[in-house]
PyMOL CGO cylinders between C-alpha atoms (Angstrom):
from pymol import cmd
from pymol.cgo import CYLINDER

trace = [
    CYLINDER, -12.48, 14.55, -26.24, -10.38, 17.26, -24.63, 0.3, 1, 1, 1, 1, 1, 1,
    CYLINDER, -10.38, 17.26, -24.63, -11.20, 18.33, -21.09, 0.3, 1, 1, 1, 1, 1, 1,
    CYLINDER, -11.20, 18.33, -21.09, -11.21, 22.12, -20.86, 0.3, 1, 1, 1, 1, 1, 1,
    CYLINDER, -11.21, 22.12, -20.86, -9.92, 23.09, -17.45, 0.3, 1, 1, 1, 1, 1, 1,
    CYLINDER, -9.92, 23.09, -17.45, -6.66, 24.12, -15.85, 0.3, 1, 1, 1, 1, 1, 1,
    CYLINDER, -6.66, 24.12, -15.85, -5.14, 20.71, -16.66, 0.3, 1, 1, 1, 1, 1, 1,
    CYLINDER, -5.14, 20.71, -16.66, -5.80, 20.55, -20.46, 0.3, 1, 1, 1, 1, 1, 1,
    CYLINDER, -5.80, 20.55, -20.46, -6.04, 16.78, -20.86, 0.3, 1, 1, 1, 1, 1, 1,
    CYLINDER, -6.04, 16.78, -20.86, -6.29, 15.30, -24.33, 0.3, 1, 1, 1, 1, 1, 1,
    CYLINDER, -6.29, 15.30, -24.33, -7.41, 11.86, -25.49, 0.3, 1, 1, 1, 1, 1, 1,
    CYLINDER, -7.41, 11.86, -25.49, -4.00, 10.26, -24.98, 0.3, 1, 1, 1, 1, 1, 1,
    CYLINDER, -4.00, 10.26, -24.98, -3.66, 11.75, -21.47, 0.3, 1, 1, 1, 1, 1, 1,
    CYLINDER, -3.66, 11.75, -21.47, -7.04, 10.27, -20.58, 0.3, 1, 1, 1, 1, 1, 1,
    CYLINDER, -7.04, 10.27, -20.58, -6.00, 6.87, -21.94, 0.3, 1, 1, 1, 1, 1, 1,
    CYLINDER, -6.00, 6.87, -21.94, -2.78, 7.00, -19.91, 0.3, 1, 1, 1, 1, 1, 1,
    CYLINDER, -2.78, 7.00, -19.91, -4.73, 7.91, -16.77, 0.3, 1, 1, 1, 1, 1, 1,
    CYLINDER, -4.73, 7.91, -16.77, -7.19, 5.09, -17.35, 0.3, 1, 1, 1, 1, 1, 1,
    CYLINDER, -7.19, 5.09, -17.35, -4.42, 2.51, -17.76, 0.3, 1, 1, 1, 1, 1, 1,
    CYLINDER, -4.42, 2.51, -17.76, -2.45, 3.80, -14.77, 0.3, 1, 1, 1, 1, 1, 1,
    CYLINDER, -2.45, 3.80, -14.77, -5.55, 3.90, -12.59, 0.3, 1, 1, 1, 1, 1, 1,
    CYLINDER, -5.55, 3.90, -12.59, -6.23, 0.25, -13.42, 0.3, 1, 1, 1, 1, 1, 1,
    CYLINDER, -6.23, 0.25, -13.42, -2.60, -0.74, -12.78, 0.3, 1, 1, 1, 1, 1, 1,
    CYLINDER, -2.60, -0.74, -12.78, -0.14, 1.83, -11.40, 0.3, 1, 1, 1, 1, 1, 1,
    CYLINDER, -0.14, 1.83, -11.40, 2.67, -0.70, -11.85, 0.3, 1, 1, 1, 1, 1, 1,
    CYLINDER, 2.67, -0.70, -11.85, 2.28, -0.86, -15.62, 0.3, 1, 1, 1, 1, 1, 1,
    CYLINDER, 2.28, -0.86, -15.62, 5.62, -0.17, -17.30, 0.3, 1, 1, 1, 1, 1, 1,
    CYLINDER, 5.62, -0.17, -17.30, 6.20, 2.66, -19.75, 0.3, 1, 1, 1, 1, 1, 1,
    CYLINDER, 6.20, 2.66, -19.75, 6.93, 0.03, -22.40, 0.3, 1, 1, 1, 1, 1, 1,
    CYLINDER, 6.93, 0.03, -22.40, 3.54, -1.63, -21.76, 0.3, 1, 1, 1, 1, 1, 1,
    CYLINDER, 3.54, -1.63, -21.76, 1.79, 1.75, -21.77, 0.3, 1, 1, 1, 1, 1, 1,
    CYLINDER, 1.79, 1.75, -21.77, 3.47, 2.59, -25.08, 0.3, 1, 1, 1, 1, 1, 1,
    CYLINDER, 3.47, 2.59, -25.08, 2.53, -0.78, -26.58, 0.3, 1, 1, 1, 1, 1, 1,
    CYLINDER, 2.53, -0.78, -26.58, -1.07, -0.41, -25.41, 0.3, 1, 1, 1, 1, 1, 1,
    CYLINDER, -1.07, -0.41, -25.41, -1.37, 3.08, -26.91, 0.3, 1, 1, 1, 1, 1, 1,
    CYLINDER, -1.37, 3.08, -26.91, 0.76, 2.51, -30.01, 0.3, 1, 1, 1, 1, 1, 1,
    CYLINDER, 0.76, 2.51, -30.01, 3.30, 5.14, -29.07, 0.3, 1, 1, 1, 1, 1, 1,
    CYLINDER, 3.30, 5.14, -29.07, 7.04, 5.32, -28.42, 0.3, 1, 1, 1, 1, 1, 1,
    CYLINDER, 7.04, 5.32, -28.42, 8.09, 4.66, -24.79, 0.3, 1, 1, 1, 1, 1, 1,
    CYLINDER, 8.09, 4.66, -24.79, 9.93, 8.01, -24.69, 0.3, 1, 1, 1, 1, 1, 1,
    CYLINDER, 9.93, 8.01, -24.69, 6.72, 9.83, -25.67, 0.3, 1, 1, 1, 1, 1, 1,
    CYLINDER, 6.72, 9.83, -25.67, 4.78, 8.04, -22.93, 0.3, 1, 1, 1, 1, 1, 1,
    CYLINDER, 4.78, 8.04, -22.93, 7.47, 8.79, -20.36, 0.3, 1, 1, 1, 1, 1, 1,
    CYLINDER, 7.47, 8.79, -20.36, 7.35, 12.49, -21.31, 0.3, 1, 1, 1, 1, 1, 1,
    CYLINDER, 7.35, 12.49, -21.31, 3.53, 12.58, -21.02, 0.3, 1, 1, 1, 1, 1, 1,
    CYLINDER, 3.53, 12.58, -21.02, 3.50, 10.80, -17.64, 0.3, 1, 1, 1, 1, 1, 1,
    CYLINDER, 3.50, 10.80, -17.64, 6.12, 13.21, -16.28, 0.3, 1, 1, 1, 1, 1, 1,
    CYLINDER, 6.12, 13.21, -16.28, 4.04, 16.18, -17.46, 0.3, 1, 1, 1, 1, 1, 1,
    CYLINDER, 4.04, 16.18, -17.46, 0.93, 14.69, -15.80, 0.3, 1, 1, 1, 1, 1, 1,
    CYLINDER, 0.93, 14.69, -15.80, 2.92, 14.37, -12.58, 0.3, 1, 1, 1, 1, 1, 1,
    CYLINDER, 2.92, 14.37, -12.58, 4.32, 17.92, -12.84, 0.3, 1, 1, 1, 1, 1, 1,
    CYLINDER, 4.32, 17.92, -12.84, 0.84, 19.36, -13.44, 0.3, 1, 1, 1, 1, 1, 1,
    CYLINDER, 0.84, 19.36, -13.44, -0.34, 17.47, -10.32, 0.3, 1, 1, 1, 1, 1, 1,
    CYLINDER, -0.34, 17.47, -10.32, -2.86, 15.44, -12.34, 0.3, 1, 1, 1, 1, 1, 1,
    CYLINDER, -2.86, 15.44, -12.34, -1.12, 12.30, -11.08, 0.3, 1, 1, 1, 1, 1, 1,
    CYLINDER, -1.12, 12.30, -11.08, -0.64, 13.01, -7.40, 0.3, 1, 1, 1, 1, 1, 1,
    CYLINDER, -0.64, 13.01, -7.40, 0.90, 9.77, -6.16, 0.3, 1, 1, 1, 1, 1, 1,
    CYLINDER, 0.90, 9.77, -6.16, 1.23, 6.04, -6.70, 0.3, 1, 1, 1, 1, 1, 1,
    CYLINDER, 1.23, 6.04, -6.70, -0.04, 3.88, -3.84, 0.3, 1, 1, 1, 1, 1, 1,
    CYLINDER, -0.04, 3.88, -3.84, -0.60, 0.31, -2.77, 0.3, 1, 1, 1, 1, 1, 1,
    CYLINDER, -0.60, 0.31, -2.77, -4.05, -0.64, -1.51, 0.3, 1, 1, 1, 1, 1, 1,
    CYLINDER, -4.05, -0.64, -1.51, -3.74, -2.88, 1.55, 0.3, 1, 1, 1, 1, 1, 1,
    CYLINDER, -3.74, -2.88, 1.55, -6.55, -5.01, 2.94, 0.3, 1, 1, 1, 1, 1, 1,
    CYLINDER, -6.55, -5.01, 2.94, -7.27, -3.44, 6.39, 0.3, 1, 1, 1, 1, 1, 1,
    CYLINDER, -7.27, -3.44, 6.39, -8.17, -6.87, 7.82, 0.3, 1, 1, 1, 1, 1, 1,
    CYLINDER, -8.17, -6.87, 7.82, -4.61, -8.04, 7.10, 0.3, 1, 1, 1, 1, 1, 1,
    CYLINDER, -4.61, -8.04, 7.10, -3.45, -5.43, 9.63, 0.3, 1, 1, 1, 1, 1, 1,
    CYLINDER, -3.45, -5.43, 9.63, -6.31, -6.17, 12.04, 0.3, 1, 1, 1, 1, 1, 1,
    CYLINDER, -6.31, -6.17, 12.04, -7.83, -2.73, 11.31, 0.3, 1, 1, 1, 1, 1, 1,
    CYLINDER, -7.83, -2.73, 11.31, -11.38, -4.00, 11.17, 0.3, 1, 1, 1, 1, 1, 1,
    CYLINDER, -11.38, -4.00, 11.17, -13.26, -0.97, 12.48, 0.3, 1, 1, 1, 1, 1, 1,
    CYLINDER, -13.26, -0.97, 12.48, -14.24, 1.77, 10.07, 0.3, 1, 1, 1, 1, 1, 1,
    CYLINDER, -14.24, 1.77, 10.07, -16.04, 4.82, 11.40, 0.3, 1, 1, 1, 1, 1, 1,
    CYLINDER, -16.04, 4.82, 11.40, -17.21, 8.18, 10.16, 0.3, 1, 1, 1, 1, 1, 1,
    CYLINDER, -17.21, 8.18, 10.16, -17.18, 11.01, 12.67, 0.3, 1, 1, 1, 1, 1, 1,
    CYLINDER, -17.18, 11.01, 12.67, -19.20, 14.18, 12.20, 0.3, 1, 1, 1, 1, 1, 1,
    CYLINDER, -19.20, 14.18, 12.20, -17.61, 17.06, 14.08, 0.3, 1, 1, 1, 1, 1, 1,
    CYLINDER, -17.61, 17.06, 14.08, -19.18, 20.35, 15.07, 0.3, 1, 1, 1, 1, 1, 1,
    CYLINDER, -19.18, 20.35, 15.07, -16.77, 23.14, 15.97, 0.3, 1, 1, 1, 1, 1, 1,
    CYLINDER, -16.77, 23.14, 15.97, -16.93, 26.66, 17.29, 0.3, 1, 1, 1, 1, 1, 1,
    CYLINDER, -16.93, 26.66, 17.29, -14.08, 28.25, 15.41, 0.3, 1, 1, 1, 1, 1, 1,
    CYLINDER, -14.08, 28.25, 15.41, -13.57, 31.91, 14.87, 0.3, 1, 1, 1, 1, 1, 1,
    CYLINDER, -13.57, 31.91, 14.87, -11.31, 33.42, 12.23, 0.3, 1, 1, 1, 1, 1, 1,
    CYLINDER, -11.31, 33.42, 12.23, -8.14, 31.35, 11.89, 0.3, 1, 1, 1, 1, 1, 1,
    CYLINDER, -8.14, 31.35, 11.89, -9.49, 28.59, 14.11, 0.3, 1, 1, 1, 1, 1, 1,
    CYLINDER, -9.49, 28.59, 14.11, -10.05, 26.26, 11.19, 0.3, 1, 1, 1, 1, 1, 1,
    CYLINDER, -10.05, 26.26, 11.19, -6.30, 25.81, 10.61, 0.3, 1, 1, 1, 1, 1, 1,
    CYLINDER, -6.30, 25.81, 10.61, -5.70, 24.45, 14.12, 0.3, 1, 1, 1, 1, 1, 1,
    CYLINDER, -5.70, 24.45, 14.12, -8.64, 22.08, 13.73, 0.3, 1, 1, 1, 1, 1, 1,
    CYLINDER, -8.64, 22.08, 13.73, -7.57, 20.75, 10.34, 0.3, 1, 1, 1, 1, 1, 1,
    CYLINDER, -7.57, 20.75, 10.34, -3.96, 20.38, 11.52, 0.3, 1, 1, 1, 1, 1, 1,
    CYLINDER, -3.96, 20.38, 11.52, -5.17, 18.47, 14.57, 0.3, 1, 1, 1, 1, 1, 1,
    CYLINDER, -5.17, 18.47, 14.57, -7.40, 16.15, 12.55, 0.3, 1, 1, 1, 1, 1, 1,
    CYLINDER, -7.40, 16.15, 12.55, -4.92, 15.50, 9.74, 0.3, 1, 1, 1, 1, 1, 1,
    CYLINDER, -4.92, 15.50, 9.74, -2.19, 14.81, 12.29, 0.3, 1, 1, 1, 1, 1, 1,
    CYLINDER, -2.19, 14.81, 12.29, -3.96, 11.72, 13.64, 0.3, 1, 1, 1, 1, 1, 1,
    CYLINDER, -3.96, 11.72, 13.64, -2.41, 8.71, 11.84, 0.3, 1, 1, 1, 1, 1, 1,
    CYLINDER, -2.41, 8.71, 11.84, -5.62, 6.61, 11.87, 0.3, 1, 1, 1, 1, 1, 1,
    CYLINDER, -5.62, 6.61, 11.87, -7.61, 9.40, 10.16, 0.3, 1, 1, 1, 1, 1, 1,
    CYLINDER, -7.61, 9.40, 10.16, -7.82, 8.57, 6.47, 0.3, 1, 1, 1, 1, 1, 1,
    CYLINDER, -7.82, 8.57, 6.47, -9.93, 11.48, 5.24, 0.3, 1, 1, 1, 1, 1, 1,
    CYLINDER, -9.93, 11.48, 5.24, -10.97, 14.91, 6.50, 0.3, 1, 1, 1, 1, 1, 1,
    CYLINDER, -10.97, 14.91, 6.50, -13.73, 16.83, 4.72, 0.3, 1, 1, 1, 1, 1, 1,
    CYLINDER, -13.73, 16.83, 4.72, -14.96, 20.33, 5.57, 0.3, 1, 1, 1, 1, 1, 1,
    CYLINDER, -14.96, 20.33, 5.57, -18.71, 19.99, 4.97, 0.3, 1, 1, 1, 1, 1, 1,
    CYLINDER, -18.71, 19.99, 4.97, -21.85, 22.09, 4.73, 0.3, 1, 1, 1, 1, 1, 1,
    CYLINDER, -21.85, 22.09, 4.73, -24.77, 21.57, 7.09, 0.3, 1, 1, 1, 1, 1, 1,
    CYLINDER, -24.77, 21.57, 7.09, -25.15, 21.25, 10.85, 0.3, 1, 1, 1, 1, 1, 1,
    CYLINDER, -25.15, 21.25, 10.85, -21.71, 19.67, 11.25, 0.3, 1, 1, 1, 1, 1, 1,
    CYLINDER, -21.71, 19.67, 11.25, -18.44, 21.23, 10.14, 0.3, 1, 1, 1, 1, 1, 1,
    CYLINDER, -18.44, 21.23, 10.14, -16.22, 18.24, 9.38, 0.3, 1, 1, 1, 1, 1, 1,
    CYLINDER, -16.22, 18.24, 9.38, -16.61, 14.63, 8.31, 0.3, 1, 1, 1, 1, 1, 1,
    CYLINDER, -16.61, 14.63, 8.31, -13.70, 12.37, 9.24, 0.3, 1, 1, 1, 1, 1, 1,
    CYLINDER, -13.70, 12.37, 9.24, -13.07, 8.83, 8.06, 0.3, 1, 1, 1, 1, 1, 1,
    CYLINDER, -13.07, 8.83, 8.06, -11.09, 6.80, 10.56, 0.3, 1, 1, 1, 1, 1, 1,
    CYLINDER, -11.09, 6.80, 10.56, -9.94, 3.18, 10.51, 0.3, 1, 1, 1, 1, 1, 1,
    CYLINDER, -9.94, 3.18, 10.51, -8.66, 1.37, 13.58, 0.3, 1, 1, 1, 1, 1, 1,
    CYLINDER, -8.66, 1.37, 13.58, -8.64, -2.00, 15.36, 0.3, 1, 1, 1, 1, 1, 1,
    CYLINDER, -8.64, -2.00, 15.36, -11.81, -1.97, 17.45, 0.3, 1, 1, 1, 1, 1, 1,
    CYLINDER, -11.81, -1.97, 17.45, -14.16, 0.24, 19.44, 0.3, 1, 1, 1, 1, 1, 1,
    CYLINDER, -14.16, 0.24, 19.44, -11.74, 0.43, 22.37, 0.3, 1, 1, 1, 1, 1, 1,
    CYLINDER, -11.74, 0.43, 22.37, -8.96, 1.78, 20.14, 0.3, 1, 1, 1, 1, 1, 1,
    CYLINDER, -8.96, 1.78, 20.14, -11.41, 4.24, 18.56, 0.3, 1, 1, 1, 1, 1, 1,
    CYLINDER, -11.41, 4.24, 18.56, -12.35, 5.49, 22.00, 0.3, 1, 1, 1, 1, 1, 1,
    CYLINDER, -12.35, 5.49, 22.00, -8.67, 5.84, 22.94, 0.3, 1, 1, 1, 1, 1, 1,
    CYLINDER, -8.67, 5.84, 22.94, -7.99, 7.89, 19.78, 0.3, 1, 1, 1, 1, 1, 1,
    CYLINDER, -7.99, 7.89, 19.78, -10.93, 10.15, 20.58, 0.3, 1, 1, 1, 1, 1, 1,
    CYLINDER, -10.93, 10.15, 20.58, -9.77, 10.59, 24.18, 0.3, 1, 1, 1, 1, 1, 1,
    CYLINDER, -9.77, 10.59, 24.18, -6.12, 11.24, 23.42, 0.3, 1, 1, 1, 1, 1, 1,
    CYLINDER, -6.12, 11.24, 23.42, -6.22, 13.04, 20.07, 0.3, 1, 1, 1, 1, 1, 1,
    CYLINDER, -6.22, 13.04, 20.07, -9.67, 14.52, 19.48, 0.3, 1, 1, 1, 1, 1, 1,
    CYLINDER, -9.67, 14.52, 19.48, -9.83, 15.96, 22.99, 0.3, 1, 1, 1, 1, 1, 1,
    CYLINDER, -9.83, 15.96, 22.99, -6.66, 17.99, 22.25, 0.3, 1, 1, 1, 1, 1, 1,
    CYLINDER, -6.66, 17.99, 22.25, -8.23, 19.77, 19.26, 0.3, 1, 1, 1, 1, 1, 1,
    CYLINDER, -8.23, 19.77, 19.26, -9.41, 23.27, 20.18, 0.3, 1, 1, 1, 1, 1, 1,
    CYLINDER, -9.41, 23.27, 20.18, -12.95, 24.57, 19.59, 0.3, 1, 1, 1, 1, 1, 1,
    CYLINDER, -12.95, 24.57, 19.59, -14.54, 21.15, 19.14, 0.3, 1, 1, 1, 1, 1, 1,
    CYLINDER, -14.54, 21.15, 19.14, -18.14, 21.33, 20.35, 0.3, 1, 1, 1, 1, 1, 1,
    CYLINDER, -18.14, 21.33, 20.35, -19.39, 17.82, 19.62, 0.3, 1, 1, 1, 1, 1, 1,
    CYLINDER, -19.39, 17.82, 19.62, -18.84, 14.61, 17.69, 0.3, 1, 1, 1, 1, 1, 1,
    CYLINDER, -18.84, 14.61, 17.69, -21.27, 12.10, 16.24, 0.3, 1, 1, 1, 1, 1, 1,
    CYLINDER, -21.27, 12.10, 16.24, -19.79, 8.73, 15.32, 0.3, 1, 1, 1, 1, 1, 1,
    CYLINDER, -19.79, 8.73, 15.32, -21.20, 6.23, 12.85, 0.3, 1, 1, 1, 1, 1, 1,
    CYLINDER, -21.20, 6.23, 12.85, -19.63, 2.77, 12.83, 0.3, 1, 1, 1, 1, 1, 1,
    CYLINDER, -19.63, 2.77, 12.83, -19.65, 0.87, 9.54, 0.3, 1, 1, 1, 1, 1, 1,
    CYLINDER, -19.65, 0.87, 9.54, -21.13, -2.63, 9.82, 0.3, 1, 1, 1, 1, 1, 1,
    CYLINDER, -21.13, -2.63, 9.82, -20.26, -3.75, 6.29, 0.3, 1, 1, 1, 1, 1, 1,
    CYLINDER, -20.26, -3.75, 6.29, -18.56, -2.10, 3.35, 0.3, 1, 1, 1, 1, 1, 1,
    CYLINDER, -18.56, -2.10, 3.35, -20.33, -2.87, 0.09, 0.3, 1, 1, 1, 1, 1, 1,
    CYLINDER, -20.33, -2.87, 0.09, -18.17, -0.65, -2.13, 0.3, 1, 1, 1, 1, 1, 1,
    CYLINDER, -18.17, -0.65, -2.13, -15.09, 1.41, -1.43, 0.3, 1, 1, 1, 1, 1, 1,
    CYLINDER, -15.09, 1.41, -1.43, -12.86, 2.77, -4.16, 0.3, 1, 1, 1, 1, 1, 1,
    CYLINDER, -12.86, 2.77, -4.16, -10.60, 5.66, -5.00, 0.3, 1, 1, 1, 1, 1, 1,
    CYLINDER, -10.60, 5.66, -5.00, -10.85, 5.36, -8.79, 0.3, 1, 1, 1, 1, 1, 1,
    CYLINDER, -10.85, 5.36, -8.79, -12.37, 8.27, -10.66, 0.3, 1, 1, 1, 1, 1, 1,
    CYLINDER, -12.37, 8.27, -10.66, -14.59, 7.99, -13.70, 0.3, 1, 1, 1, 1, 1, 1,
    CYLINDER, -14.59, 7.99, -13.70, -12.40, 8.89, -16.65, 0.3, 1, 1, 1, 1, 1, 1,
    CYLINDER, -12.40, 8.89, -16.65, -14.29, 10.31, -19.65, 0.3, 1, 1, 1, 1, 1, 1,
    CYLINDER, -14.29, 10.31, -19.65, -14.60, 8.17, -22.76, 0.3, 1, 1, 1, 1, 1, 1,
    CYLINDER, -14.60, 8.17, -22.76, -11.63, 8.27, -25.03, 0.3, 1, 1, 1, 1, 1, 1,
]
cmd.load_cgo(trace, "trace")
């Protein structure tokens, strides 16, 4: 299967992505062995996937509880932004270290923000010190997560 889009991924690219998504620390030699290719060919393909921005970064997933960041919240934000106002809002939201995701959404609210912090007091402090500095914010609606059943970043990679 070849995906027809701006990235032009073939079967081998998809296999590489699948293996890297399962284990980003897999060596080129192990990738080559798994796919029956030469390590130099794998290295070349991985570099091309990085250059085309298919592979955007390699990360380590850390258990938030290990860092005492036990509170996860989603904040719906309604704004009153005229032309050009969106940039100041997105810069303000993305500049808050505890904010993990910012999504511009359709519907009554304008943004959905995922934030992880220590407890409700630290969440309130972030909202007071950071959110209050963002211009054109009309209202926020916060939902606190009681239990996470599934959370992942992996994408579904088409069959090879």
